[in-house]
A tleap script that builds the chain and sets N, CA, C and O, in Angstrom:
source leaprc.protein.ff14SB
mol = sequence {
  NMET ARG LEU PRO SER ARG ARG ARG TRP LEU
  GLY LEU GLY LEU ALA LEU GLY CYS ALA PRO
  PRO TRP ALA ALA ASP THR ALA PRO PRO ARG
  VAL VAL VAL VAL GLU ILE ARG ASP TYR LYS
  TYR LEU PRO ALA ARG LEU ARG ILE GLN VAL
  GLY THR THR VAL ARG TRP VAL ASN ALA GLU
  ARG ARG THR THR HIE THR VAL ARG PHE ALA
  GLY ALA ASP GLY MET GLU SER GLU ARG LEU
  PHE PRO GLY GLU SER PHE GLU ARG ARG PHE
  ASP LYS PRO GLY ALA TYR ALA TYR ILE CYS
  GLY PRO HIE PRO GLU MET THR GLY HIE VAL
  ASP VAL THR CPRO
}
set mol.1.N position { 94.480 102.855 69.752 }
set mol.1.CA position { 94.147 103.002 72.004 }
set mol.1.C position { 95.085 103.628 72.038 }
set mol.1.O position { 96.100 103.550 71.347 }
set mol.2.N position { 94.789 104.387 72.947 }
set mol.2.CA position { 95.790 104.905 74.296 }
set mol.2.C position { 95.640 103.671 75.846 }
set mol.2.O position { 94.860 102.863 76.351 }
set mol.3.N position { 96.903 104.239 76.025 }
set mol.3.CA position { 97.639 103.111 77.401 }
set mol.3.C position { 97.448 103.966 78.204 }
set mol.3.O position { 97.758 105.124 77.923 }
set mol.4.N position { 96.995 103.710 79.191 }
set mol.4.CA position { 97.040 104.087 80.681 }
set mol.4.C position { 98.463 105.059 81.230 }
set mol.4.O position { 99.486 104.380 81.146 }
set mol.5.N position { 98.653 106.130 81.630 }
set mol.5.CA position { 99.677 106.540 82.125 }
set mol.5.C position { 100.320 105.885 83.271 }
set mol.5.O position { 99.506 105.035 83.633 }
set mol.6.N position { 101.383 105.830 84.055 }
set mol.6.CA position { 101.950 105.916 84.906 }
set mol.6.C position { 101.737 105.513 85.979 }
set mol.6.O position { 102.019 104.501 86.620 }
set mol.7.N position { 101.030 106.691 86.183 }
set mol.7.CA position { 99.959 107.348 87.133 }
set mol.7.C position { 98.204 106.573 87.401 }
set mol.7.O position { 97.925 106.240 88.553 }
set mol.8.N position { 97.563 106.438 86.713 }
set mol.8.CA position { 96.959 105.570 86.271 }
set mol.8.C position { 97.503 104.731 87.152 }
set mol.8.O position { 97.550 104.743 88.382 }
set mol.9.N position { 98.272 103.344 85.605 }
set mol.9.CA position { 99.222 102.081 86.789 }
set mol.9.C position { 99.104 101.866 87.702 }
set mol.9.O position { 98.192 101.200 88.192 }
set mol.10.N position { 100.295 102.533 88.406 }
set mol.10.CA position { 100.175 103.071 90.128 }
set mol.10.C position { 98.759 103.695 90.729 }
set mol.10.O position { 98.051 102.894 90.118 }
set mol.11.N position { 97.910 104.412 91.369 }
set mol.11.CA position { 96.538 103.985 91.604 }
set mol.11.C position { 95.730 103.262 91.322 }
set mol.11.O position { 94.739 103.101 92.034 }
set mol.12.N position { 95.970 102.475 89.948 }
set mol.12.CA position { 95.314 101.133 90.117 }
set mol.12.C position { 95.998 99.633 90.754 }
set mol.12.O position { 95.198 98.766 91.104 }
set mol.13.N position { 97.883 99.298 90.920 }
set mol.13.CA position { 98.332 99.008 91.816 }
set mol.13.C position { 97.661 98.783 92.929 }
set mol.13.O position { 97.374 97.667 93.364 }
set mol.14.N position { 97.221 100.500 93.735 }
set mol.14.CA position { 97.287 101.000 94.858 }
set mol.14.C position { 96.903 99.426 95.772 }
set mol.14.O position { 97.245 98.577 96.594 }
set mol.15.N position { 95.459 100.168 94.370 }
set mol.15.CA position { 94.084 100.367 94.949 }
set mol.15.C position { 93.830 98.487 95.131 }
set mol.15.O position { 93.436 98.006 96.194 }
set mol.16.N position { 94.150 97.614 93.859 }
set mol.16.CA position { 94.740 96.182 94.059 }
set mol.16.C position { 95.464 95.966 94.949 }
set mol.16.O position { 95.383 94.790 95.302 }
set mol.17.N position { 96.121 96.511 95.477 }
set mol.17.CA position { 97.244 96.548 96.810 }
set mol.17.C position { 98.091 95.615 96.256 }
set mol.17.O position { 98.194 94.437 96.600 }
set mol.18.N position { 98.671 96.166 95.419 }
set mol.18.CA position { 100.021 95.318 94.316 }
set mol.18.C position { 101.169 96.912 94.197 }
set mol.18.O position { 100.874 98.093 94.376 }
set mol.19.N position { 102.559 96.234 93.808 }
set mol.19.CA position { 102.476 97.372 93.402 }
set mol.19.C position { 103.427 97.864 91.902 }
set mol.19.O position { 104.513 97.322 91.693 }
set mol.20.N position { 102.960 98.761 91.088 }
set mol.20.CA position { 103.433 98.132 89.515 }
set mol.20.C position { 104.604 97.955 89.115 }
set mol.20.O position { 104.951 99.103 88.838 }
set mol.21.N position { 105.592 97.187 88.861 }
set mol.21.CA position { 106.791 96.706 88.534 }
set mol.21.C position { 107.689 97.828 88.160 }
set mol.21.O position { 108.360 98.111 89.153 }
set mol.22.N position { 107.919 98.412 87.384 }
set mol.22.CA position { 108.616 99.699 87.804 }
set mol.22.C position { 108.911 100.376 89.141 }
set mol.22.O position { 109.729 101.296 89.138 }
set mol.23.N position { 108.360 100.031 90.216 }
set mol.23.CA position { 107.866 101.069 91.838 }
set mol.23.C position { 108.908 99.694 92.515 }
set mol.23.O position { 109.409 100.252 93.491 }
set mol.24.N position { 109.467 98.247 92.498 }
set mol.24.CA position { 110.350 97.365 92.560 }
set mol.24.C position { 110.939 97.735 94.177 }
set mol.24.O position { 111.838 98.575 94.206 }
set mol.25.N position { 110.627 97.339 95.089 }
set mol.25.CA position { 111.853 97.327 96.212 }
set mol.25.C position { 113.304 97.214 95.590 }
set mol.25.O position { 113.871 96.240 95.094 }
set mol.26.N position { 113.706 98.456 95.764 }
set mol.26.CA position { 115.077 99.246 95.714 }
set mol.26.C position { 116.008 99.708 96.275 }
set mol.26.O position { 117.146 99.811 95.819 }
set mol.27.N position { 115.405 100.229 97.938 }
set mol.27.CA position { 115.997 100.505 99.057 }
set mol.27.C position { 117.287 99.839 98.954 }
set mol.27.O position { 117.377 98.666 98.591 }
set mol.28.N position { 118.265 100.543 99.258 }
set mol.28.CA position { 119.538 100.126 99.659 }
set mol.28.C position { 119.967 99.164 100.770 }
set mol.28.O position { 120.107 99.817 101.805 }
set mol.29.N position { 120.273 97.656 100.989 }
set mol.29.CA position { 120.730 97.377 101.376 }
set mol.29.C position { 121.116 97.986 103.327 }
set mol.29.O position { 122.265 98.378 103.526 }
set mol.30.N position { 120.313 97.996 104.311 }
set mol.30.CA position { 120.400 98.090 105.939 }
set mol.30.C position { 121.411 98.354 105.944 }
set mol.30.O position { 122.011 97.727 105.072 }
set mol.31.N position { 122.514 99.515 106.924 }
set mol.31.CA position { 124.033 99.229 107.615 }
set mol.31.C position { 123.688 100.106 108.708 }
set mol.31.O position { 123.375 101.294 108.633 }
set mol.32.N position { 123.821 99.085 110.140 }
set mol.32.CA position { 124.761 99.463 111.063 }
set mol.32.C position { 125.990 99.688 111.116 }
set mol.32.O position { 126.728 99.083 110.338 }
set mol.33.N position { 126.726 100.980 112.411 }
set mol.33.CA position { 127.742 101.459 111.708 }
set mol.33.C position { 127.518 100.730 113.397 }
set mol.33.O position { 126.419 100.840 113.939 }
set mol.34.N position { 128.892 99.873 114.232 }
set mol.34.CA position { 129.358 100.330 115.740 }
set mol.34.C position { 130.547 101.029 115.726 }
set mol.34.O position { 130.987 100.934 114.580 }
set mol.35.N position { 131.464 101.832 116.569 }
set mol.35.CA position { 132.409 102.475 116.670 }
set mol.35.C position { 132.707 102.106 117.486 }
set mol.35.O position { 131.980 101.833 118.442 }
set mol.36.N position { 134.754 101.850 117.371 }
set mol.36.CA position { 135.561 101.188 118.522 }
set mol.36.C position { 136.428 102.414 118.349 }
set mol.36.O position { 137.166 103.046 117.594 }
set mol.37.N position { 135.640 102.309 120.002 }
set mol.37.CA position { 136.412 103.518 120.921 }
set mol.37.C position { 136.401 103.365 122.408 }
set mol.37.O position { 135.566 102.690 123.010 }
set mol.38.N position { 137.622 104.200 123.105 }
set mol.38.CA position { 138.394 103.681 123.875 }
set mol.38.C position { 138.145 102.532 124.935 }
set mol.38.O position { 138.055 102.507 126.162 }
set mol.39.N position { 138.064 101.495 123.817 }
set mol.39.CA position { 138.796 100.399 123.888 }
set mol.39.C position { 137.253 99.953 124.148 }
set mol.39.O position { 137.306 99.286 125.181 }
set mol.40.N position { 136.217 99.992 123.805 }
set mol.40.CA position { 134.987 99.718 123.862 }
set mol.40.C position { 133.765 99.755 122.504 }
set mol.40.O position { 133.312 100.900 122.471 }
set mol.41.N position { 133.321 99.154 121.755 }
set mol.41.CA position { 132.403 98.954 121.121 }
set mol.41.C position { 130.910 99.165 121.675 }
set mol.41.O position { 130.219 98.742 122.602 }
set mol.42.N position { 130.742 100.476 120.085 }
set mol.42.CA position { 129.452 101.562 120.707 }
set mol.42.C position { 129.172 101.997 119.600 }
set mol.42.O position { 129.674 102.801 118.815 }
set mol.43.N position { 127.193 100.556 119.673 }
set mol.43.CA position { 126.961 100.387 121.018 }
set mol.43.C position { 127.486 98.713 121.019 }
set mol.43.O position { 127.718 97.914 120.112 }
set mol.44.N position { 127.530 98.649 122.232 }
set mol.44.CA position { 127.980 97.290 123.014 }
set mol.44.C position { 127.113 95.693 122.134 }
set mol.44.O position { 127.494 94.623 121.658 }
set mol.45.N position { 125.810 96.421 122.334 }
set mol.45.CA position { 124.560 95.849 122.112 }
set mol.45.C position { 123.554 96.237 120.504 }
set mol.45.O position { 122.920 97.234 120.155 }
set mol.46.N position { 123.755 95.245 120.017 }
set mol.46.CA position { 122.385 95.747 118.628 }
set mol.46.C position { 120.994 94.476 118.498 }
set mol.46.O position { 120.837 93.401 119.077 }
set mol.47.N position { 120.265 95.113 117.600 }
set mol.47.CA position { 119.173 94.751 117.570 }
set mol.47.C position { 119.280 94.606 116.358 }
set mol.47.O position { 119.665 95.625 115.785 }
set mol.48.N position { 119.069 93.623 115.640 }
set mol.48.CA position { 118.837 93.948 114.135 }
set mol.48.C position { 117.904 93.387 113.318 }
set mol.48.O position { 116.915 93.818 113.911 }
set mol.49.N position { 117.475 92.785 112.451 }
set mol.49.CA position { 116.790 92.323 111.175 }
set mol.49.C position { 117.527 91.279 110.197 }
set mol.49.O position { 118.559 91.891 109.920 }
set mol.50.N position { 117.570 90.305 109.659 }
set mol.50.CA position { 117.818 89.648 109.080 }
set mol.50.C position { 118.103 90.301 107.573 }
set mol.50.O position { 117.074 90.660 107.002 }
set mol.51.N position { 119.116 90.469 106.980 }
set mol.51.CA position { 119.841 90.986 105.935 }
set mol.51.C position { 120.159 92.258 106.288 }
set mol.51.O position { 120.343 92.906 105.258 }
set mol.52.N position { 120.342 93.058 107.468 }
set mol.52.CA position { 121.231 94.037 107.918 }
set mol.52.C position { 122.449 93.527 108.173 }
set mol.52.O position { 122.851 92.671 108.963 }
set mol.53.N position { 123.308 94.655 106.825 }
set mol.53.CA position { 124.917 94.563 107.577 }
set mol.53.C position { 125.518 95.004 109.097 }
set mol.53.O position { 124.625 95.391 109.851 }
set mol.54.N position { 126.576 95.009 109.545 }
set mol.54.CA position { 127.209 95.367 110.604 }
set mol.54.C position { 127.962 95.824 110.482 }
set mol.54.O position { 128.826 95.132 109.944 }
set mol.55.N position { 128.445 97.433 110.835 }
set mol.55.CA position { 130.039 97.844 109.943 }
set mol.55.C position { 130.978 98.023 110.934 }
set mol.55.O position { 130.532 98.869 111.708 }
set mol.56.N position { 132.142 97.610 111.311 }
set mol.56.CA position { 132.092 98.007 112.611 }
set mol.56.C position { 133.541 99.352 112.193 }
set mol.56.O position { 133.750 99.174 110.993 }
set mol.57.N position { 134.259 100.210 112.572 }
set mol.57.CA position { 134.805 100.908 111.983 }
set mol.57.C position { 135.491 101.820 113.730 }
set mol.57.O position { 134.998 102.400 114.698 }
set mol.58.N position { 136.872 101.419 113.222 }
set mol.58.CA position { 137.683 101.365 114.670 }
set mol.58.C position { 138.505 103.520 114.776 }
set mol.58.O position { 139.562 103.997 114.365 }
set mol.59.N position { 137.469 104.056 115.418 }
set mol.59.CA position { 138.207 105.003 115.605 }
set mol.59.C position { 138.910 105.387 116.796 }
set mol.59.O position { 138.925 106.261 117.663 }
set mol.60.N position { 139.478 104.342 116.442 }
set mol.60.CA position { 140.649 104.957 117.781 }
set mol.60.C position { 141.925 105.398 117.335 }
set mol.60.O position { 142.255 105.056 116.199 }
set mol.61.N position { 142.755 106.134 118.051 }
set mol.61.CA position { 144.055 107.052 117.040 }
set mol.61.C position { 145.394 106.148 116.804 }
set mol.61.O position { 146.056 106.313 115.779 }
set mol.62.N position { 145.874 104.916 118.070 }
set mol.62.CA position { 146.401 104.277 117.631 }
set mol.62.C position { 146.455 102.935 117.726 }
set mol.62.O position { 147.476 102.355 117.358 }
set mol.63.N position { 145.296 102.185 118.267 }
set mol.63.CA position { 145.940 100.823 118.547 }
set mol.63.C position { 144.527 99.985 117.426 }
set mol.63.O position { 143.448 100.390 116.993 }
set mol.64.N position { 145.273 98.715 117.323 }
set mol.64.CA position { 143.719 97.923 116.136 }
set mol.64.C position { 143.085 97.491 117.125 }
set mol.64.O position { 143.245 97.568 118.343 }
set mol.65.N position { 141.950 96.780 116.111 }
set mol.65.CA position { 141.262 95.734 116.918 }
set mol.65.C position { 140.940 95.093 116.084 }
set mol.65.O position { 141.485 95.487 115.053 }
set mol.66.N position { 139.949 93.771 115.818 }
set mol.66.CA position { 139.513 92.650 115.168 }
set mol.66.C position { 138.130 92.728 115.829 }
set mol.66.O position { 137.847 93.563 116.687 }
set mol.67.N position { 136.993 91.455 115.195 }
set mol.67.CA position { 135.913 91.074 115.233 }
set mol.67.C position { 136.170 89.697 115.850 }
set mol.67.O position { 137.378 89.718 115.617 }
set mol.68.N position { 136.043 88.872 116.272 }
set mol.68.CA position { 136.416 87.439 117.320 }
set mol.68.C position { 134.978 86.962 116.696 }
set mol.68.O position { 135.527 86.888 115.597 }
set mol.69.N position { 133.501 86.535 116.382 }
set mol.69.CA position { 132.744 86.148 117.216 }
set mol.69.C position { 133.515 84.870 117.613 }
set mol.69.O position { 134.528 84.365 117.130 }
set mol.70.N position { 132.827 84.553 118.504 }
set mol.70.CA position { 131.801 82.694 119.371 }
set mol.70.C position { 131.994 81.710 119.171 }
set mol.70.O position { 133.130 81.371 119.500 }
set mol.71.N position { 131.313 80.854 118.682 }
set mol.71.CA position { 130.661 79.816 118.313 }
set mol.71.C position { 131.052 79.112 117.013 }
set mol.71.O position { 132.236 79.110 116.673 }
set mol.72.N position { 129.788 78.304 116.008 }
set mol.72.CA position { 130.713 77.516 115.196 }
set mol.72.C position { 131.059 77.897 114.230 }
set mol.72.O position { 131.568 77.107 113.435 }
set mol.73.N position { 130.886 79.608 113.828 }
set mol.73.CA position { 131.721 79.637 112.338 }
set mol.73.C position { 133.151 80.227 113.336 }
set mol.73.O position { 134.098 79.445 113.254 }
set mol.74.N position { 133.368 81.242 114.074 }
set mol.74.CA position { 134.243 81.477 114.699 }
set mol.74.C position { 135.218 82.221 114.286 }
set mol.74.O position { 136.296 82.230 114.880 }
set mol.75.N position { 134.919 83.156 112.911 }
set mol.75.CA position { 135.328 83.962 112.480 }
set mol.75.C position { 135.869 85.116 113.127 }
set mol.75.O position { 135.461 85.617 114.174 }
set mol.76.N position { 137.207 85.647 112.126 }
set mol.76.CA position { 137.688 87.342 112.749 }
set mol.76.C position { 137.846 87.774 111.781 }
set mol.76.O position { 137.873 87.182 110.702 }
set mol.77.N position { 138.042 89.424 112.089 }
set mol.77.CA position { 138.502 90.536 110.402 }
set mol.77.C position { 140.143 90.231 111.209 }
set mol.77.O position { 140.818 89.850 112.165 }
set mol.78.N position { 140.021 90.757 109.922 }
set mol.78.CA position { 141.773 91.280 109.549 }
set mol.78.C position { 142.179 92.387 111.039 }
set mol.78.O position { 141.209 92.726 111.716 }
set mol.79.N position { 143.085 92.713 111.321 }
set mol.79.CA position { 143.259 93.942 112.344 }
set mol.79.C position { 142.804 95.326 111.799 }
set mol.79.O position { 143.052 95.838 110.708 }
set mol.80.N position { 142.272 95.669 112.559 }
set mol.80.CA position { 142.002 97.023 111.622 }
set mol.80.C position { 142.737 98.035 112.322 }
set mol.80.O position { 143.071 97.909 113.500 }
set mol.81.N position { 143.061 99.303 111.425 }
set mol.81.CA position { 144.181 100.429 112.292 }
set mol.81.C position { 142.886 101.511 112.098 }
set mol.81.O position { 141.888 101.284 111.414 }
set mol.82.N position { 143.105 102.506 112.725 }
set mol.82.CA position { 143.132 103.119 113.206 }
set mol.82.C position { 142.409 104.366 111.336 }
set mol.82.O position { 143.086 105.094 110.610 }
set mol.83.N position { 140.839 104.022 111.264 }
set mol.83.CA position { 139.608 104.418 110.411 }
set mol.83.C position { 140.356 103.154 109.587 }
set mol.83.O position { 141.502 103.450 109.247 }
set mol.84.N position { 139.977 101.966 109.249 }
set mol.84.CA position { 139.511 100.769 109.254 }
set mol.84.C position { 138.102 100.346 109.568 }
set mol.84.O position { 137.637 100.660 110.663 }
set mol.85.N position { 137.377 99.661 108.705 }
set mol.85.CA position { 136.829 99.442 109.015 }
set mol.85.C position { 136.518 97.181 108.146 }
set mol.85.O position { 137.183 96.416 107.448 }
set mol.86.N position { 134.831 97.140 109.012 }
set mol.86.CA position { 135.030 95.848 108.473 }
set mol.86.C position { 133.271 95.298 108.832 }
set mol.86.O position { 132.610 95.395 109.866 }
set mol.87.N position { 133.002 94.832 107.753 }
set mol.87.CA position { 131.381 94.391 107.915 }
set mol.87.C position { 131.847 93.401 107.538 }
set mol.87.O position { 132.965 92.973 107.250 }
set mol.88.N position { 129.782 92.701 107.600 }
set mol.88.CA position { 129.654 91.323 107.732 }
set mol.88.C position { 127.865 91.451 107.699 }
set mol.88.O position { 127.085 92.146 108.350 }
set mol.89.N position { 127.779 91.002 107.222 }
set mol.89.CA position { 126.030 90.555 106.339 }
set mol.89.C position { 125.365 89.598 107.866 }
set mol.89.O position { 125.892 88.569 108.289 }
set mol.90.N position { 124.405 90.112 108.336 }
set mol.90.CA position { 123.753 88.489 109.430 }
set mol.90.C position { 122.117 88.607 107.956 }
set mol.90.O position { 121.364 89.404 107.396 }
set mol.91.N position { 122.474 87.170 108.054 }
set mol.91.CA position { 121.700 86.875 107.633 }
set mol.91.C position { 120.576 85.287 107.619 }
set mol.91.O position { 120.149 84.574 106.711 }
set mol.92.N position { 120.463 85.277 108.837 }
set mol.92.CA position { 120.076 83.923 109.991 }
set mol.92.C position { 120.035 84.741 111.514 }
set mol.92.O position { 120.812 85.278 112.303 }
set mol.93.N position { 118.881 84.508 111.388 }
set mol.93.CA position { 118.819 84.794 112.558 }
set mol.93.C position { 119.160 84.292 113.774 }
set mol.93.O position { 119.086 83.065 113.844 }
set mol.94.N position { 119.614 85.036 115.045 }
set mol.94.CA position { 119.888 84.132 116.436 }
set mol.94.C position { 120.838 85.108 116.334 }
set mol.94.O position { 120.896 85.903 115.396 }
set mol.95.N position { 121.703 85.072 117.413 }
set mol.95.CA position { 122.523 85.516 119.361 }
set mol.95.C position { 124.188 85.075 118.543 }
set mol.95.O position { 124.539 83.973 118.122 }
set mol.96.N position { 124.872 86.243 118.541 }
set mol.96.CA position { 126.080 86.739 117.613 }
set mol.96.C position { 126.706 87.082 118.626 }
set mol.96.O position { 126.560 88.301 118.716 }
set mol.97.N position { 127.661 86.509 119.899 }
set mol.97.CA position { 128.616 87.315 120.779 }
set mol.97.C position { 129.566 87.420 120.382 }
set mol.97.O position { 130.099 86.333 120.160 }
set mol.98.N position { 130.243 88.411 120.099 }
set mol.98.CA position { 132.224 88.438 119.845 }
set mol.98.C position { 132.953 89.568 120.595 }
set mol.98.O position { 132.418 90.519 121.165 }
set mol.99.N position { 134.360 89.279 120.487 }
set mol.99.CA position { 134.840 90.064 120.994 }
set mol.99.C position { 136.013 90.975 120.243 }
set mol.99.O position { 135.505 91.549 119.279 }
set mol.100.N position { 137.558 91.312 120.405 }
set mol.100.CA position { 138.394 91.746 120.321 }
set mol.100.C position { 139.636 90.883 120.590 }
set mol.100.O position { 139.979 90.766 121.766 }
set mol.101.N position { 140.359 90.255 119.620 }
set mol.101.CA position { 140.740 89.192 119.476 }
set mol.101.C position { 142.222 89.990 120.459 }
set mol.101.O position { 142.822 89.298 121.282 }
set mol.102.N position { 142.505 91.013 120.282 }
set mol.102.CA position { 143.828 91.563 120.532 }
set mol.102.C position { 143.521 91.282 122.183 }
set mol.102.O position { 144.154 90.544 122.938 }
set mol.103.N position { 142.219 92.206 122.513 }
set mol.103.CA position { 141.906 92.784 123.928 }
set mol.103.C position { 140.628 91.765 124.134 }
set mol.103.O position { 139.406 91.786 124.280 }
set mol.104.N position { 141.061 91.414 124.100 }
set mol.104.CA position { 139.597 89.851 124.824 }
set mol.104.C position { 137.974 90.705 125.508 }
set mol.104.O position { 136.769 90.679 125.257 }
set mol.105.N position { 138.794 91.308 126.351 }
set mol.105.CA position { 137.952 92.604 127.613 }
set mol.105.C position { 136.354 92.827 126.931 }
set mol.105.O position { 135.284 92.514 127.453 }
set mol.106.N position { 136.578 93.442 125.660 }
set mol.106.CA position { 135.711 94.220 125.304 }
set mol.106.C position { 135.258 93.336 124.253 }
set mol.106.O position { 135.945 92.624 123.521 }
set mol.107.N position { 133.762 93.510 124.290 }
set mol.107.CA position { 133.571 92.724 123.823 }
set mol.107.C position { 131.394 92.881 123.347 }
set mol.107.O position { 130.773 93.915 123.590 }
set mol.108.N position { 130.961 92.060 122.927 }
set mol.108.CA position { 130.227 92.761 121.775 }
set mol.108.C position { 128.770 91.700 121.531 }
set mol.108.O position { 128.777 90.489 121.312 }
set mol.109.N position { 127.574 92.629 121.657 }
set mol.109.CA position { 126.631 91.262 120.489 }
set mol.109.C position { 125.779 91.457 119.809 }
set mol.109.O position { 125.137 92.477 120.056 }
set mol.110.N position { 125.536 90.987 119.156 }
set mol.110.CA position { 124.467 91.242 117.941 }
set mol.110.C position { 122.923 90.085 117.888 }
set mol.110.O position { 123.056 88.876 117.701 }
set mol.111.N position { 121.767 90.646 118.058 }
set mol.111.CA position { 120.682 89.923 117.853 }
set mol.111.C position { 120.408 89.656 116.588 }
set mol.111.O position { 120.024 90.625 115.933 }
set mol.112.N position { 120.470 88.869 116.165 }
set mol.112.CA position { 119.558 89.180 114.664 }
set mol.112.C position { 117.879 88.528 114.739 }
set mol.112.O position { 117.757 87.520 115.435 }
set mol.113.N position { 117.058 88.879 114.295 }
set mol.113.CA position { 115.561 89.033 114.224 }
set mol.113.C position { 115.068 88.911 112.556 }
set mol.113.O position { 115.368 89.467 111.500 }
set mol.114.N position { 114.029 87.718 113.057 }
set mol.114.CA position { 113.534 87.697 111.704 }
set mol.114.C position { 112.963 88.776 110.487 }
set mol.114.O position { 112.609 88.339 109.391 }
savepdb mol mol.pdb
quit
């Protein structure tokens, strides 16, 4: 007995509205970059989906910055020297405001949608 080819299985799976087991979602996690430059977060406001990681990169030449979140979790990154970065994955919907610890006039906001 001859088994159907992969192409045949794929066609059958698509016809039934499902994908074959080897076609599982293997897309890499989504990462959005926020650049820290000229004492600003660029972009200052993000709208992302749950499961997205945000990476803040210090693009300044001489200044350190942090990413400090307001609210209950109140977490703050280590000081980011020029060229360094900090990442946070957002697993819950909501509004996340943040500032730079050493420079509180620098503000940013992440809106996380389901």
